[in-house]
C-alpha positions as CSV (number, residue, x, y, z in Angstrom):
1,X,-12.9,4.8,-38.0
2,X,-10.6,1.5,-38.9
3,X,-7.9,0.4,-36.2
4,X,-5.4,1.3,-38.8
5,X,-6.9,4.8,-38.9
6,X,-7.2,4.9,-35.3
7,X,-3.5,4.1,-35.5
8,X,-2.4,6.4,-37.8
9,X,-4.4,9.2,-35.9
10,X,-2.4,8.5,-32.6
11,X,0.6,8.3,-34.1
12,X,0.4,11.6,-36.0
13,X,-0.5,13.3,-32.6
14,X,2.5,11.7,-31.0
15,X,4.6,13.2,-34.5
16,X,2.9,16.9,-33.4
17,X,3.1,16.7,-29.6
18,X,6.1,18.8,-27.5
19,X,8.5,16.7,-26.0
20,X,8.0,16.0,-22.2
21,X,10.2,18.7,-20.0
22,X,11.3,17.4,-17.5
23,X,10.7,20.2,-14.3
24,X,11.6,18.3,-11.4
25,X,15.3,19.2,-9.3
26,X,16.7,16.6,-9.9
27,X,16.4,12.9,-10.3
28,X,14.3,10.7,-7.4
29,X,15.6,8.2,-5.4
30,X,13.8,5.4,-3.0
31,X,10.6,7.3,-4.8
32,X,7.0,5.3,-4.0
33,X,5.2,5.9,-7.7
34,X,1.2,5.9,-7.0
35,X,-1.9,5.7,-9.1
36,X,-4.7,4.9,-10.4
37,X,-6.3,2.5,-13.4
38,X,-4.7,3.9,-16.5
39,X,-2.1,5.1,-13.7
40,X,-1.0,3.0,-12.1
41,X,-0.1,1.5,-15.4
42,X,2.0,4.3,-15.6
43,X,3.3,4.1,-12.3
44,X,4.6,0.4,-13.4
45,X,7.2,1.6,-15.6
46,X,9.2,3.4,-12.8
47,X,10.7,-0.3,-11.9
48,X,12.6,-0.1,-15.0
49,X,14.3,2.5,-12.9
50,X,14.6,0.3,-9.6
51,X,11.2,2.4,-7.7
52,X,8.3,0.5,-6.7
53,X,4.7,1.3,-7.7
54,X,1.9,0.9,-5.4
55,X,-2.2,1.3,-5.8
56,X,-2.8,4.8,-4.5
57,X,-5.1,3.5,-2.6
58,X,-2.4,1.4,-1.1
59,X,-1.7,3.8,0.6
60,X,-4.6,6.5,1.0
61,X,-6.8,3.4,3.2
62,X,-3.7,1.2,5.0
63,X,-3.1,5.6,5.8
64,X,1.5,4.5,5.3
65,X,3.8,4.9,3.6
66,X,5.7,2.1,2.4
67,X,9.1,1.6,5.0
68,X,12.4,3.0,3.4
69,X,10.2,5.7,0.8
70,X,12.1,9.1,0.5
71,X,9.8,10.8,-2.2
72,X,6.2,9.8,-2.9
73,X,5.5,10.8,-6.6
74,X,1.4,10.6,-7.5
75,X,-0.3,10.6,-11.2
76,X,-3.2,11.6,-12.2
77,X,-3.9,12.7,-15.6
78,X,-7.0,15.1,-14.7
79,X,-5.2,15.7,-11.4
80,X,-8.3,15.0,-9.7
81,X,-8.3,11.0,-8.4
82,X,-9.4,11.2,-5.0
83,X,-7.4,7.9,-3.3
84,X,-3.8,9.8,-5.2
85,X,-4.6,13.1,-3.9
86,X,-5.6,12.0,-0.6
87,X,-2.2,9.5,-1.2
88,X,0.1,12.7,-1.6
89,X,-1.9,14.6,1.7
90,X,-0.6,11.6,3.4
91,X,3.3,11.2,2.2
92,X,3.8,14.9,2.7
93,X,2.2,15.2,6.4
94,X,4.2,11.9,6.9
95,X,7.4,14.8,6.0
96,X,8.2,13.1,2.9
97,X,9.3,14.7,-0.7
98,X,6.5,14.6,-3.3
99,X,5.3,14.5,-6.9
100,X,2.8,15.4,-9.1
101,X,2.5,13.9,-12.8
102,X,-0.5,15.4,-14.0
103,X,-1.6,17.4,-17.4
104,X,-3.5,19.8,-15.2
105,X,-1.0,22.4,-13.1
106,X,-4.1,24.2,-11.1
107,X,-5.3,20.4,-9.3
108,X,-6.5,19.1,-6.5
109,X,-2.8,17.1,-6.9
110,X,-0.7,19.4,-8.1
111,X,-2.0,21.5,-5.5
112,X,-0.8,18.5,-2.4
113,X,3.0,18.6,-4.1
114,X,6.1,20.0,-3.3
115,X,6.9,19.5,-7.0
116,X,4.7,19.0,-10.0
117,X,5.9,17.5,-13.2
118,X,3.6,18.8,-16.3
119,X,2.5,16.2,-19.4
120,X,1.4,18.0,-22.8
121,X,-2.1,16.2,-23.6
122,X,-2.0,15.1,-27.2
123,X,-4.9,16.1,-29.6
124,X,-6.4,12.8,-30.5
125,X,-10.1,11.7,-30.8
126,X,-10.6,8.3,-29.0
127,X,-12.8,5.8,-28.3
128,X,-10.7,3.7,-25.8
129,X,-8.7,5.9,-24.2
130,X,-5.0,5.6,-24.4
131,X,-3.2,9.2,-25.3
132,X,-3.4,10.2,-21.1
133,X,-1.1,6.7,-19.7
134,X,1.7,7.7,-23.1
135,X,2.5,11.2,-21.8
136,X,2.1,10.2,-18.3
137,X,4.2,7.2,-19.2
138,X,7.0,9.5,-20.1
139,X,6.8,11.6,-17.6
140,X,7.8,9.0,-15.3
141,X,10.9,8.2,-17.2
142,X,11.8,12.7,-16.6
143,X,10.9,12.4,-13.3
144,X,13.7,9.2,-12.9
145,X,16.3,11.5,-14.8
146,X,14.7,10.0,-18.1
147,X,16.5,12.3,-21.3
148,X,12.7,12.5,-23.1
149,X,13.9,14.8,-25.4
150,X,12.2,13.7,-29.1
151,X,10.8,10.9,-26.6
152,X,7.1,11.0,-28.0
153,X,9.0,11.1,-32.1
154,X,10.3,8.3,-31.1
155,X,7.3,6.9,-29.3
156,X,5.1,7.4,-32.6
157,X,8.1,5.5,-34.9
158,X,8.2,2.4,-32.6
159,X,4.2,2.3,-32.6
160,X,3.6,2.7,-36.3
161,X,6.0,-0.3,-36.1
162,X,3.3,-2.6,-35.2
163,X,1.5,-2.0,-37.7
164,X,1.9,-5.3,-39.3
165,X,1.5,-6.5,-35.5
166,X,-1.7,-4.7,-34.6
167,X,-3.1,-6.5,-38.0
168,X,-2.1,-9.7,-37.3
169,X,-3.4,-9.7,-33.5
170,X,-7.2,-8.7,-34.9
171,X,-7.2,-11.0,-37.5
172,X,-6.2,-14.2,-35.0
173,X,-8.9,-12.7,-32.7
174,X,-11.4,-15.7,-32.1
175,X,-15.0,-15.0,-34.2
176,X,-17.4,-15.4,-30.7
177,X,-16.7,-13.6,-27.4
178,X,-14.7,-15.9,-24.2
179,X,-15.7,-16.0,-21.6
180,X,-13.3,-14.4,-20.1
181,X,-9.1,-13.4,-21.3
182,X,-6.1,-13.9,-19.2
183,X,-2.8,-11.1,-20.4
184,X,0.4,-13.5,-20.0
185,X,3.5,-11.1,-20.0
186,X,7.5,-11.4,-18.3
187,X,8.6,-8.0,-16.3
188,X,10.1,-5.9,-20.2
189,X,6.0,-6.2,-21.1
190,X,4.5,-6.4,-17.6
191,X,3.3,-2.6,-17.0
192,X,1.6,-3.2,-21.1
193,X,0.2,-6.4,-19.8
194,X,-1.4,-4.4,-17.7
195,X,-3.0,-1.9,-19.5
196,X,-3.8,-4.3,-22.1
197,X,-6.4,-5.4,-18.8
198,X,-7.6,-2.4,-18.0
199,X,-8.6,-1.3,-21.8
200,X,-9.9,-5.6,-23.1
201,X,-12.1,-4.8,-19.5
202,X,-13.6,-1.1,-21.0
203,X,-14.0,-2.4,-24.3
204,X,-15.2,-5.4,-23.8
205,X,-17.1,-5.6,-20.7
206,X,-15.5,-9.2,-20.6
207,X,-13.8,-10.5,-16.9
208,X,-9.8,-9.7,-18.3
209,X,-6.7,-11.0,-15.2
210,X,-3.0,-9.7,-16.4
211,X,-0.4,-13.2,-15.8
212,X,3.3,-13.4,-14.6
213,X,3.9,-16.0,-17.7
214,X,5.8,-18.8,-15.5
215,X,2.7,-18.6,-13.0
216,X,0.3,-19.2,-15.8
217,X,2.2,-22.6,-16.3
218,X,1.7,-23.9,-13.5
219,X,-2.1,-22.7,-12.4
220,X,-3.8,-22.0,-15.7
221,X,-4.5,-25.7,-16.6
222,X,-7.3,-25.5,-14.6
223,X,-9.2,-22.7,-16.2
224,X,-12.2,-23.4,-18.2
225,X,-13.7,-25.5,-19.5
226,X,-15.9,-21.9,-20.8
227,X,-14.6,-20.4,-23.8
228,X,-11.3,-18.6,-22.4
229,X,-8.8,-16.4,-24.6
230,X,-4.9,-16.3,-23.5
231,X,-2.7,-13.2,-24.8
232,X,1.4,-13.8,-24.7
233,X,2.2,-10.2,-25.4
234,X,6.2,-11.4,-26.2
235,X,8.5,-9.0,-26.6
236,X,12.6,-9.8,-27.1
237,X,12.7,-12.9,-24.1
238,X,10.9,-16.3,-23.2
239,X,10.1,-16.7,-27.1
240,X,10.5,-20.6,-26.0
241,X,8.7,-20.9,-22.7
242,X,5.8,-19.1,-24.2
243,X,5.8,-21.3,-26.9
244,X,5.7,-24.0,-25.1
245,X,2.9,-23.0,-22.7
246,X,1.1,-22.4,-25.7
247,X,1.0,-25.9,-26.8
248,X,0.5,-27.2,-22.9
249,X,-2.5,-24.7,-22.7
250,X,-4.2,-25.3,-25.7
251,X,-4.3,-29.3,-24.9
252,X,-7.0,-27.8,-22.5
253,X,-8.9,-26.2,-24.9
254,X,-7.8,-22.4,-24.6
255,X,-7.3,-20.4,-27.6
256,X,-3.9,-18.5,-27.3
257,X,-3.0,-15.4,-29.2
258,X,1.3,-14.5,-29.2
259,X,1.7,-10.8,-30.0
260,X,5.4,-10.3,-31.1
261,X,6.2,-7.2,-30.4
262,X,9.6,-6.7,-31.9
263,X,12.0,-4.2,-30.9
264,X,13.5,-1.8,-32.7
265,X,17.3,-2.3,-31.6
266,X,18.9,-6.1,-29.9
267,X,20.3,-3.5,-27.2
268,X,17.4,-1.0,-26.3
269,X,18.4,1.3,-23.3
270,X,16.4,2.2,-20.2
271,X,14.5,5.2,-22.1
272,X,14.3,2.3,-25.6
273,X,12.4,-0.1,-22.4
274,X,9.9,2.8,-21.9
275,X,8.9,3.5,-25.1
276,X,9.1,0.2,-26.4
277,X,6.3,-0.8,-23.7
278,X,4.2,2.6,-23.5
279,X,4.3,1.3,-27.4
280,X,2.6,-2.1,-26.3
281,X,0.1,-0.4,-23.9
282,X,-1.1,1.8,-26.9
283,X,-1.2,-1.5,-29.6
284,X,-3.6,-3.5,-26.5
285,X,-6.2,-0.6,-26.9
286,X,-6.0,-0.8,-30.8
287,X,-6.7,-4.4,-30.1
288,X,-9.2,-3.7,-27.8
289,X,-11.1,-2.1,-29.9
290,X,-11.3,-4.1,-32.5
291,X,-12.2,-6.8,-30.7
292,X,-15.6,-5.1,-28.9
293,X,-16.8,-4.4,-32.5
294,X,-15.6,-8.3,-33.9
295,X,-17.4,-9.3,-30.5
296,X,-20.7,-7.3,-30.6
297,X,-20.2,-5.6,-27.6
298,X,-21.1,-1.8,-27.5
299,X,-18.4,0.1,-25.9
300,X,-19.2,0.9,-22.1
301,X,-21.9,-1.6,-22.0
302,X,-23.9,0.6,-24.8
303,X,-23.6,3.6,-22.3
304,X,-25.2,1.4,-18.9
305,X,-22.0,2.2,-17.2
306,X,-21.9,5.0,-15.1
307,X,-19.2,7.4,-16.9
308,X,-18.8,10.1,-14.9
309,X,-16.5,8.8,-12.2
310,X,-17.6,10.7,-9.7
311,X,-17.2,7.4,-7.1
312,X,-13.3,7.6,-7.5
313,X,-12.8,12.0,-8.0
314,X,-11.8,13.9,-4.4
315,X,-15.2,13.7,-2.1
316,X,-13.1,16.2,0.5
317,X,-12.7,13.9,2.8
318,X,-9.7,14.9,5.8
319,X,-6.6,12.0,5.4
320,X,-6.4,11.1,9.0
């Protein structure tokens, strides 16, 4: 399938999906959202509501819950991510309120939590997955007290509006693979940037990092001399700074790829911001798959990667 066909399939699936139905007794306060991999990108969205986000391993393998947390929210599409399940168990044993966001109501994560926010499964075929993240992200919004009625359709509309952005980004990809990729962002697309990083790694097998915009301005002159691609995710803020930094980095030999994602409205609500960022994350998935094809990089290293993920599943080790 072409990237435009992939885009259409995803937007069609979103349009056909049922809405997220909020299932939590009341919006959380002073919450810590935890997840791993794609689910950590989903957790980052809770920062828009004033909450904190951590890798689930930060709790499980440190053996303690961050100071000031009243609720710990574990995020896992399958509900079987070992570190996340153990983080929720640890939080519950510490007397904190716990919530699971998952698509699997009978999973170990759901069983470990006090409350469960179920998210629907999107009916779409994917080579590089993002559908789970989109639904988990809306689940995060629901747990934070957001009105999610019509949100899947709104996300489909926002993502469909990125068709020209997608086409431009893919056309401007370098002809050959770089040795590394940096993804630059401001907070309005920070969660999306994290997801771009994950999907570019999965699709191409190339080392990718995320960088806050101004930190790139302080250190990235030293990146090289090997071919390096710098992707700038640009929303409504900081356009001048992105442009000025691009000029400086180009002088060091880096290839710059600005990706300008226009929002639907000038004044966005928090709900709009979440939908905008989720659409930006999906955009990155489609670009990553196209990049792998252009650079001759077989997805998941042509089957060389062990995809059973047994090393991250719940392994029965008790939380002490």
